[in-house]
N, C-alpha and C positions, 0 to 999 in steps of 0.2 A: 429423517431417518432412512427413508427409502433411497435417497440419493447417496447417502454415505454407504449404504449396504450394496446397492446395485451399480450405480454409475461410477463412483470413485474407484473401486477395484479395477473396473475396465479401463479407466483413464490411466491409472498407475501402471497397469500391465502393458498397455499399448505404448506408453512412454518408455517403459523399460525395454521393450522389444526394439524400439527405434534408437535407443541410447540417448534419450532426450531428457533435458532438464525439465523440472516442473516449475512453473512461475505463477505465484499468486499475486494478482495485480489489483490495485484499487486507486481511487483518487480521493482527495479531501481538500479542505481549505482551512487556513489559519487567519483569524480575524485580529485586527489591531485592538478591538475591544476585548479585554481579558475574559477568559473562561473562569468564572468565580467558583471556588471550592472552599470547603471548610478548612480552617487553618488554626494554628495555635496563637494565643494572645493572652495578655495578663487578665486576670479575673476582673470582670466588670468593665473592661475596655474593648469595645468592638473594634476589630482590626479595620483600618482605613485603607482603601485601595484607590488612590487618586489616578484617574485616567481621563483621556479625551473620548468624547462620544463620536468616534469616527468609524466609518464602515469600510475602510481600506482593508484589503485582504491579500493573501498569497495562496494560490492554488498549487497543489502538489500531486505528483504521480509517483507511486512506488511499487516495488515488487520484491517479494521474498522468493528466492530461488533455491532449488534443491538439485544437486548434481545426481546424474543417473546411477553411478556405481557406488560411490562412497557416501552418498546421501549428505554431502556437505551443504551447509546452509550459507547463504549470502544475501545481501540486501542492496538494492539499487534504488535511487530516487532522483527526481528532478523537480526543481521549483520554477514555476512560470513567472513572467514579469508581473509586477504589481497590478492587481485588479483585473486580471485576465482569467476567464473561465476556461476549463479544460475542453478542448475541441478534438475532433477526430484527427486532425493534423498533428496535434500534440501527442496523441496516443500512438500514431504511426512513428513519429520521431522517437518515442520511448522504445517501441518495439525494435526499431533500427539500432538503437543504442544497446539494447539487450542482446541482439543478434551478434553485434561486434564484441561485446564483453564475454558472452558465453561461448562463442566460437563453435557452435554446433546446434543441432535441432533442439527445439523446446516446445512444450505444451503450456499455453497460457490459460489460466482459469480466472474468469472475471464475471461480473454481474451482467445483467441484461441492459445496461445503459445504452442510450442512443449513440454514444461515442465509441462503442465497442463493436461487436460482431455485426450489428445492423447498419453501421455507417458505411457509405459508399467507398470512402477513402481507405478504410480499414479492410473492407472486402477486397478491394483492388490490390492492396499490399499483400494480403494473405494469399491471394491467387497467384501472385508472382513468387511467393516463397512457401512452397509446400512443406518445407522443413519446419514451419511454424504452424502448429495446430491450435485452434481456439476452442475452448470448452466453456459453457456458460453455467454458472451456479443457478440453482432453482430460485424462483422469485421469492421475495420477502424473507430471505434467510441470510442476512449479512453476517450472522454469528458463525457461519461455517467457512468464511474467508479469513484465513489467518492475518491477512494484511489489514483487515479492519482493526485488529488489536494494535497495530502500529499507531493508528490515530488515537485510540483510547489511551495508550501508554504515553504518547507525546502530549496531546492536548489536555487531557484530564489528569495527568500525572506530572510529568516533567515541567510542563509549561503552564500549569494551573496558576492562576492569579498573577501571571506575567503582565504588567502594564508597560508595554514597550512605548517609547516616545514616538517612534515612527516605524514605517515598514522596513527601513534598513536595519534597525535594531532587531525587529521581529524576524527578519530573514536570517540574520546571523545566528540567532538562538535556535531557530528551526533547523538550519543546516547543521549546527553543532549537535543537537540532540539526535537527528536522523543519522548523522555520520557515526554516532556512538553504536548504533545497531550493527554496523559492519564489523565491529570488533567484539560483539557480544552474541555469538551463535546460541548461547544458552537462552537468551531472551527470545530469539527467533523460534527456537524449539518450544519454548513455553507458549508462544502465540499459537503454534500448530497444535500443541496438546490441548490448549483451551478451546480450540475449534473442534476438538474430538475427531481428528482425521487420522486414519490408519493408512500410512503411506508405504508400508512394506509391500514389495511386489510379490 
């Protein structure tokens, strides 16, 4: 509550003065083993979900962006090669991609992960690009990052009970669902509202 009251208004105001986008960034992973959720089925017949017990996974980085003047929302993401964890080099590559796409300054808000502001590669990149400012969310508060809702919507909603045959099929479905968010600003706005963030300058 204190962060929402004291820090967020400062961040929004400073971004507005710089004419900068706001970027809410986070990472997650999608397992080949399905995320099991309740579903419909005939009475007395428990739904069967055949799948392989495999630990293959796909890591992802994404960001919800908000333009400085018209407050337009957009969404960007990248999927890493199979079974690769997100490292600081991947974060720098994503920041570089955002810089190219947004075409101007931005403020990125993320958690205190070792691959974010504390990573040497990320620090070096930010030092060379003062038009990019990094702000860290308070610890143990994932619910205030709207990008966390991207993963909830995708993994526990759209892809719940998906028993993909291999990571190729899983990758296709993940790409399809995440790409949907680029055409659904109302969903992105819902994620921000759910995080209870007031982003008016």
